[in-house]
Each structure stands twice: as C-alpha cells, then as structure tokens.
C-alpha positions as a Markdown table, in Angstrom:
| # | Residue | x | y | z |
|---|---|---|---|---|
| 1 | Met | 30.7 | -2.0 | -11.2 |
| 2 | Leu | 34.1 | -1.9 | -9.5 |
| 3 | Arg | 34.7 | 1.2 | -7.6 |
| 4 | Arg | 38.0 | 2.8 | -8.5 |
| 5 | Arg | 39.7 | 4.9 | -5.8 |
| 6 | Thr | 43.1 | 6.0 | -6.9 |
| 7 | Leu | 45.7 | 6.3 | -4.2 |
| 8 | Leu | 46.4 | 10.0 | -3.3 |
| 9 | Ala | 50.1 | 10.8 | -3.3 |
| 10 | Val | 49.6 | 13.5 | -0.7 |
| 11 | Leu | 50.0 | 13.8 | 3.0 |
| 12 | Gly | 47.1 | 13.9 | 5.4 |
| 13 | Ala | 46.6 | 16.3 | 8.3 |
| 14 | Ala | 48.6 | 14.1 | 10.6 |
| 15 | Gly | 51.6 | 14.0 | 8.2 |
| 16 | Ala | 50.8 | 10.4 | 7.1 |
| 17 | Pro | 50.2 | 9.3 | 3.5 |
| 18 | Ala | 46.6 | 8.8 | 2.5 |
| 19 | Trp | 47.0 | 5.1 | 2.3 |
| 20 | Ala | 48.0 | 5.0 | 6.0 |
| 21 | Leu | 45.0 | 7.1 | 7.0 |
| 22 | Glu | 42.6 | 5.0 | 5.0 |
| 23 | Pro | 44.1 | 1.7 | 3.9 |
| 24 | Leu | 42.1 | -0.6 | 1.4 |
| 25 | Leu | 39.4 | -2.4 | 3.2 |
| 26 | Ala | 37.4 | -5.4 | 1.9 |
| 27 | Arg | 33.7 | -5.8 | 1.1 |
| 28 | Asn | 31.8 | -9.0 | 1.5 |
| 29 | Ala | 31.9 | -11.2 | -1.7 |
| 30 | Pro | 28.5 | -11.7 | -3.4 |
| 31 | Ala | 27.0 | -15.1 | -3.8 |
| 32 | Arg | 28.3 | -17.2 | -6.8 |
| 33 | Leu | 31.2 | -15.0 | -7.5 |
| 34 | Asp | 33.3 | -15.9 | -10.5 |
| 35 | Pro | 36.8 | -16.0 | -9.0 |
| 36 | Arg | 38.8 | -16.0 | -12.3 |
| 37 | Pro | 39.6 | -12.2 | -12.2 |
| 38 | Tyr | 41.0 | -12.5 | -8.7 |
| 39 | Leu | 44.1 | -13.6 | -6.7 |
| 40 | Val | 42.8 | -15.7 | -3.8 |
| 41 | Ser | 44.6 | -15.9 | -0.4 |
| 42 | Glu | 43.8 | -17.0 | 3.2 |
| 43 | Lys | 42.0 | -14.4 | 5.3 |
| 44 | Leu | 44.4 | -14.1 | 8.2 |
| 45 | Asp | 43.0 | -13.7 | 11.7 |
| 46 | Gly | 45.6 | -11.0 | 12.5 |
| 47 | Val | 46.1 | -7.4 | 13.3 |
| 48 | Arg | 46.4 | -4.9 | 10.4 |
| 49 | Ala | 49.8 | -3.0 | 10.5 |
| 50 | Leu | 51.1 | -0.3 | 8.1 |
| 51 | Trp | 54.8 | 0.3 | 7.5 |
| 52 | Asp | 55.8 | 3.6 | 5.9 |
| 53 | Gly | 59.5 | 2.8 | 5.7 |
| 54 | Gln | 60.2 | 4.2 | 9.1 |
| 55 | Arg | 57.3 | 3.6 | 11.5 |
| 56 | Leu | 54.9 | 0.6 | 12.0 |
| 57 | Thr | 51.5 | 1.6 | 13.0 |
| 58 | Phe | 48.0 | 0.2 | 13.6 |
| 59 | Arg | 45.1 | 1.3 | 11.4 |
| 60 | Ser | 44.3 | 4.0 | 14.0 |
| 61 | Gly | 47.8 | 5.6 | 13.4 |
| 62 | Arg | 49.0 | 4.6 | 16.8 |
| 63 | Pro | 52.6 | 3.2 | 16.8 |
| 64 | Val | 53.1 | -0.6 | 17.2 |
| 65 | Ser | 55.6 | -1.2 | 20.0 |
| 66 | Ala | 57.6 | -3.9 | 18.2 |
| 67 | Pro | 61.1 | -4.9 | 19.2 |
| 68 | Ala | 64.0 | -3.1 | 17.5 |
| 69 | Trp | 65.1 | -6.3 | 15.8 |
| 70 | Phe | 61.7 | -6.8 | 14.3 |
| 71 | Leu | 61.7 | -3.2 | 12.9 |
| 72 | Ala | 65.2 | -3.6 | 11.7 |
| 73 | Ala | 64.1 | -6.4 | 9.4 |
| 74 | Leu | 61.6 | -4.2 | 7.6 |
| 75 | Pro | 62.6 | -2.3 | 4.3 |
| 76 | Gln | 62.7 | 1.4 | 3.6 |
| 77 | Glu | 59.8 | 0.8 | 1.2 |
| 78 | Ala | 56.2 | 1.1 | 2.5 |
| 79 | Leu | 54.3 | -2.1 | 3.2 |
| 80 | Asp | 50.8 | -3.1 | 4.2 |
| 81 | Gly | 49.9 | -6.3 | 5.9 |
| 82 | Glu | 48.8 | -8.1 | 9.1 |
| 83 | Leu | 50.8 | -9.1 | 12.2 |
| 84 | Trp | 50.0 | -12.8 | 12.6 |
| 85 | Met | 50.7 | -15.5 | 15.1 |
| 86 | Gly | 49.0 | -18.4 | 13.4 |
| 87 | Arg | 45.4 | -19.7 | 13.1 |
| 88 | Arg | 43.1 | -19.3 | 16.0 |
| 89 | Ser | 45.7 | -17.2 | 17.9 |
| 90 | Phe | 44.1 | -13.8 | 17.8 |
| 91 | Asp | 43.7 | -13.3 | 21.5 |
| 92 | Ala | 47.3 | -14.1 | 22.2 |
| 93 | Leu | 48.5 | -11.9 | 19.3 |
| 94 | Ser | 46.2 | -9.0 | 20.3 |
| 95 | Ala | 47.7 | -9.0 | 23.8 |
| 96 | Ala | 51.2 | -9.2 | 22.5 |
| 97 | Val | 51.0 | -6.3 | 20.1 |
| 98 | Arg | 49.1 | -4.0 | 22.6 |
| 99 | Arg | 51.9 | -4.1 | 25.1 |
| 100 | Gln | 53.9 | -0.9 | 25.5 |
| 101 | Glu | 56.9 | -2.9 | 26.4 |
| 102 | Pro | 57.2 | -5.8 | 23.8 |
| 103 | Val | 58.0 | -9.3 | 25.1 |
| 104 | Asp | 60.6 | -10.9 | 22.9 |
| 105 | Ala | 59.3 | -14.5 | 23.3 |
| 106 | Glu | 55.9 | -13.4 | 22.0 |
| 107 | Trp | 57.3 | -11.4 | 19.1 |
| 108 | Arg | 59.5 | -14.3 | 18.0 |
| 109 | Gln | 56.2 | -16.0 | 17.1 |
| 110 | Ile | 54.8 | -13.1 | 15.1 |
| 111 | Arg | 55.3 | -12.6 | 11.4 |
| 112 | Tyr | 54.4 | -9.6 | 9.3 |
| 113 | Cys | 52.3 | -11.0 | 6.6 |
| 114 | Val | 52.4 | -8.4 | 3.7 |
| 115 | Phe | 49.9 | -8.1 | 0.9 |
| 116 | Glu | 50.3 | -4.8 | -0.6 |
| 117 | Leu | 53.0 | -2.3 | -1.7 |
| 118 | Pro | 51.3 | 1.1 | -1.0 |
| 119 | Ala | 53.7 | 3.0 | -3.1 |
| 120 | Gly | 54.2 | 0.3 | -5.7 |
| 121 | Ala | 53.5 | 0.5 | -9.5 |
| 122 | Gly | 51.4 | -1.6 | -11.8 |
| 123 | Arg | 48.5 | -3.9 | -11.4 |
| 124 | Phe | 47.9 | -5.7 | -8.1 |
| 125 | Glu | 49.2 | -9.0 | -9.7 |
| 126 | Glu | 52.5 | -7.3 | -10.5 |
| 127 | Arg | 52.8 | -5.7 | -7.0 |
| 128 | Ala | 52.0 | -9.1 | -5.4 |
| 129 | Thr | 54.8 | -10.7 | -7.4 |
| 130 | Arg | 57.3 | -8.1 | -6.3 |
| 131 | Leu | 56.3 | -8.6 | -2.6 |
| 132 | Gln | 57.8 | -12.0 | -2.8 |
| 133 | Thr | 61.3 | -10.4 | -2.9 |
| 134 | Phe | 60.8 | -9.0 | 0.6 |
| 135 | Ala | 60.6 | -12.4 | 2.4 |
| 136 | Asn | 62.9 | -12.9 | 5.4 |
| 137 | Ala | 62.6 | -14.1 | 9.0 |
| 138 | Val | 60.0 | -11.4 | 9.9 |
| 139 | Ile | 58.3 | -10.6 | 6.6 |
| 140 | Gln | 56.1 | -13.3 | 5.2 |
| 141 | Pro | 54.5 | -12.3 | 1.8 |
| 142 | Val | 50.9 | -13.7 | 1.5 |
| 143 | Gln | 50.6 | -16.5 | -1.1 |
| 144 | His | 47.9 | -16.3 | -3.8 |
| 145 | Leu | 46.3 | -18.7 | -6.2 |
| 146 | Arg | 43.9 | -18.7 | -9.1 |
| 147 | Leu | 40.6 | -20.5 | -9.0 |
| 148 | Asp | 38.5 | -21.2 | -12.1 |
| 149 | Ser | 34.9 | -21.5 | -11.0 |
| 150 | Pro | 32.4 | -20.6 | -8.1 |
| 151 | Ala | 32.4 | -24.3 | -7.2 |
| 152 | Ala | 36.2 | -24.3 | -6.9 |
| 153 | Leu | 36.1 | -21.2 | -4.8 |
| 154 | Gln | 33.5 | -22.8 | -2.3 |
| 155 | Ala | 35.5 | -26.0 | -2.1 |
| 156 | His | 38.7 | -24.1 | -1.3 |
| 157 | Leu | 36.8 | -22.0 | 1.4 |
| 158 | Gln | 35.5 | -25.2 | 3.0 |
| 159 | Ala | 39.0 | -26.8 | 3.0 |
| 160 | Met | 40.5 | -23.6 | 4.5 |
| 161 | Val | 37.9 | -23.3 | 7.3 |
| 162 | Ala | 38.4 | -27.1 | 8.1 |
| 163 | Gln | 42.1 | -26.4 | 8.6 |
| 164 | Gly | 41.3 | -23.6 | 11.1 |
| 165 | Gly | 41.4 | -20.7 | 8.7 |
| 166 | Glu | 39.0 | -17.8 | 8.9 |
| 167 | Gly | 38.1 | -17.5 | 5.3 |
| 168 | Leu | 39.4 | -16.2 | 2.0 |
| 169 | Met | 40.5 | -12.8 | 0.5 |
| 170 | Leu | 40.0 | -12.1 | -3.2 |
| 171 | His | 42.0 | -9.2 | -4.6 |
| 172 | His | 41.3 | -8.3 | -8.2 |
| 173 | Ala | 44.4 | -9.0 | -10.3 |
| 174 | Asp | 44.1 | -5.7 | -12.3 |
| 175 | Ala | 43.4 | -3.5 | -9.2 |
| 176 | Pro | 45.2 | -0.2 | -9.0 |
| 177 | Leu | 46.4 | 1.2 | -5.8 |
| 178 | Ala | 43.3 | 2.2 | -3.8 |
| 179 | Thr | 42.1 | 3.3 | -0.4 |
| 180 | Gly | 38.9 | 2.9 | 1.6 |
| 181 | Arg | 36.3 | 0.1 | 1.4 |
| 182 | Ser | 36.3 | -1.1 | -2.3 |
| 183 | Asp | 35.1 | -3.9 | -4.5 |
| 184 | Trp | 38.7 | -4.3 | -5.7 |
| 185 | Leu | 39.1 | -6.4 | -2.5 |
| 186 | Leu | 36.5 | -9.0 | -1.3 |
| 187 | Lys | 36.3 | -11.3 | 1.7 |
| 188 | Leu | 34.6 | -14.6 | 1.8 |
| 189 | Lys | 33.7 | -16.4 | 5.0 |
| 190 | Pro | 31.1 | -18.9 | 6.2 |
| 191 | Gln | 29.3 | -16.0 | 7.7 |
| 192 | Ala | 29.7 | -12.4 | 6.7 |
| 193 | Asp | 31.1 | -9.9 | 9.0 |
| 194 | Ala | 31.2 | -6.1 | 9.3 |
| 195 | Glu | 32.2 | -3.3 | 11.7 |
| 196 | Ala | 30.2 | -0.9 | 13.7 |
| 197 | Thr | 30.8 | 1.9 | 16.2 |
| 198 | Val | 29.5 | 1.6 | 19.8 |
| 199 | Val | 27.1 | 4.4 | 20.5 |
| 200 | Gly | 25.6 | 3.1 | 23.8 |
| 201 | Val | 25.7 | 0.4 | 26.4 |
| 202 | Glu | 22.6 | -1.2 | 27.8 |
| 203 | Pro | 22.5 | -2.8 | 31.3 |
| 204 | Gly | 21.7 | -6.4 | 31.6 |
| 205 | Gln | 18.7 | -8.0 | 33.4 |
| 206 | Gly | 18.1 | -11.3 | 35.2 |
| 207 | Arg | 21.3 | -13.4 | 35.0 |
| 208 | Leu | 23.1 | -10.4 | 33.5 |
| 209 | Ala | 22.1 | -7.9 | 36.2 |
| 210 | Gly | 25.0 | -5.7 | 37.0 |
| 211 | Leu | 26.6 | -6.5 | 33.7 |
| 212 | Met | 26.3 | -5.2 | 30.1 |
| 213 | Gly | 23.2 | -6.6 | 28.4 |
| 214 | Ala | 23.8 | -5.3 | 24.9 |
| 215 | Leu | 25.7 | -2.8 | 22.9 |
| 216 | Leu | 23.9 | -0.2 | 20.8 |
| 217 | Val | 26.0 | 0.1 | 17.6 |
| 218 | Glu | 25.8 | 2.2 | 14.4 |
| 219 | Thr | 27.1 | 1.0 | 11.0 |
| 220 | Pro | 29.0 | 3.3 | 8.6 |
| 221 | Glu | 25.7 | 3.7 | 6.7 |
| 222 | Gly | 24.0 | 5.1 | 9.8 |
| 223 | Val | 22.0 | 2.0 | 10.7 |
| 224 | Arg | 21.6 | 1.3 | 14.5 |
| 225 | Phe | 20.9 | -1.9 | 16.1 |
| 226 | Arg | 21.4 | -3.9 | 19.3 |
| 227 | Leu | 24.2 | -6.3 | 19.6 |
| 228 | Gly | 23.5 | -8.7 | 22.5 |
| 229 | Thr | 25.1 | -12.0 | 21.8 |
| 230 | Gly | 28.6 | -13.4 | 21.5 |
| 231 | Phe | 30.1 | -11.7 | 24.6 |
| 232 | Ser | 32.0 | -13.4 | 27.3 |
| 233 | Asp | 31.2 | -12.6 | 30.9 |
| 234 | Ala | 34.5 | -10.8 | 31.1 |
| 235 | Leu | 33.6 | -8.5 | 28.3 |
| 236 | Arg | 30.1 | -7.9 | 29.9 |
| 237 | Arg | 31.9 | -6.8 | 33.1 |
| 238 | Asn | 34.1 | -4.5 | 31.0 |
| 239 | Pro | 32.4 | -3.8 | 27.7 |
| 240 | Pro | 33.8 | -1.9 | 24.8 |
| 241 | Ala | 33.6 | 1.9 | 25.3 |
| 242 | Val | 31.3 | 4.2 | 23.5 |
| 243 | Gly | 33.2 | 5.4 | 20.4 |
| 244 | Ser | 35.1 | 2.2 | 19.9 |
| 245 | Arg | 34.6 | -0.1 | 16.9 |
| 246 | Val | 33.5 | -3.7 | 17.0 |
| 247 | Thr | 33.4 | -6.5 | 14.5 |
| 248 | Tyr | 30.2 | -8.6 | 14.3 |
| 249 | Arg | 29.0 | -11.6 | 12.4 |
| 250 | Tyr | 25.7 | -11.9 | 10.7 |
| 251 | Arg | 23.7 | -14.0 | 8.1 |
| 252 | Asp | 22.0 | -11.4 | 5.9 |
| 253 | Val | 20.3 | -8.0 | 6.3 |
| 254 | Thr | 16.6 | -6.9 | 6.5 |
| 255 | Pro | 15.1 | -4.5 | 3.8 |
| 256 | Ala | 15.9 | -1.7 | 6.3 |
| 257 | Gly | 19.5 | -2.6 | 6.3 |
| 258 | Lys | 19.7 | -4.1 | 9.8 |
| 259 | Pro | 21.9 | -7.4 | 10.1 |
| 260 | Arg | 20.0 | -10.6 | 10.9 |
| 261 | Phe | 21.3 | -12.8 | 13.7 |
| 262 | Ala | 24.2 | -10.4 | 14.5 |
| 263 | Ser | 26.7 | -11.7 | 17.0 |
| 264 | Phe | 29.7 | -10.0 | 18.5 |
| 265 | Leu | 33.1 | -11.3 | 17.2 |
| 266 | Arg | 35.7 | -8.9 | 18.7 |
| 267 | Val | 36.8 | -5.4 | 19.2 |
| 268 | Ala | 37.9 | -4.1 | 15.8 |
| 269 | Asp | 41.7 | -4.5 | 15.3 |
| 270 | Asp | 42.6 | -0.9 | 14.5 |
| 271 | Phe | 43.7 | -0.3 | 18.2 |
C-alpha cells in the first residue's frame, strides 16, 4: 500500500518549511514493478538542493554558496531538485558546490535539475508539467516518460546505464505533495543503495595498518553492520566522521535485515 504523507504547511523549528526539513526521499523499487502508474526519469548523480524562493540549501539546511547570477535565475516559487554537472561527474560537482567561494567556471557547467514544486497544487503529473515553464539557462526541468511493462522498464534501465546513467526514478503520477521516505517515489538501479550513519571507525590491519579498516554504520531501522569495501586509500586515510551519513550499495538483505555484499559508494549528499 502506498504510504501517503501529506505535506505540512507549517514552519519547522529552524524557520524552514516541512518539505525543506524532510524532503521526499525514494525507496528501492520492488522486482517486476508495473511502471504504468509512474512517470519515469533518469536518476541523476547530483547533489540535492532545495530552493524556498529566497535561499538555496542542501538537505542538511546549510546554504549553497552559489554565484549571484545563478541565484538570480531562480524564481520566487519554491523548487526541489538536484545540482548536476553531467553523468559520471559527481566528484567534480561535489567539490564545486562545497566551496565557500564559488568558482564561476565550475558553476557555468552546473544546472539545477528540478523535479518538484514543493508548494504546488494537484497530482505529481500536473506539477511536473508546470515545472517545464521554469526552464532557463540555469533551471533544467527533469524529463519524464511513460513505460507500459516491466520488460520495457528493464530495457530502459539497461539503456540508461549503458549511456553512463546511474539508474531510474519512478514518481507515481497521482502522488500528492509528500515528505520523508515514501513509496510515492521509487529508485531503480542495477544494484540497490541505501544510507546509513557512521557510528564507529575500525583501524585497519596488514596492508591497511595505520588506515581505516572499516566503518561501523547503522541504518535508519537500527541495524548495525561493518562497511569495509569500496574505499579509496585517500578515504581510508581521512574516513567519514562519526555522525556523518554514507551511501552504500548492496545486493539483498539477510533475514535479520543486514545488507549482503555492502560496498561504500560515497558520503551522502546532504552536506
């Protein structure tokens, strides 16, 4: 059953609207999903950014230090989307948007790919159509398509990955405005991914002596496990801090809820 979570039209403790404090997050798509009720788009390898009509922030609420000309191109209406530099460019994008002093040459390569109107009316399909009117040199509304079978969905996924894409997003066409992790929005990738919080850092041994050997992480459901693969030597020298969130890939889960063959992907993009 789809979990409906109506957007709260109230301000949070930090003075930010509820959608900015807890934006809509995707669940992993189930096997053999019928895509007909969904609008399908590319899963962008970008950095989530929320625009409230005046400020551009990361998921954490921290402001994005974007150039004045970039912010001037954004409307007074709230938008939700991702800062994106192109496929397989996440590291360069992450470095660019983290700078306190923005570098113009980097930001000229970045687009704000928008996929939601947090204060918009109607079904998601109606909101997505209206988003197209915001297109300009900075704003790039996400393009959607309809697919008519699980086979067509899998074929489109394979084609997208072959072109360097990360996967697909499926947003239910009838979805209301919602916050939090919800079945209204699904993600489909060759391997599932999820986020966890770092609760400990274990020292390495042998070749990894003096470096980080593994992270002890905890899922939102309270499941703890060791994450020991997928790290560069640079990250092992300077591992994510306790309390930070990381994204990992995995194949499936054990009956106890632990991910099988989990591998570090990156530090989560909430900054």
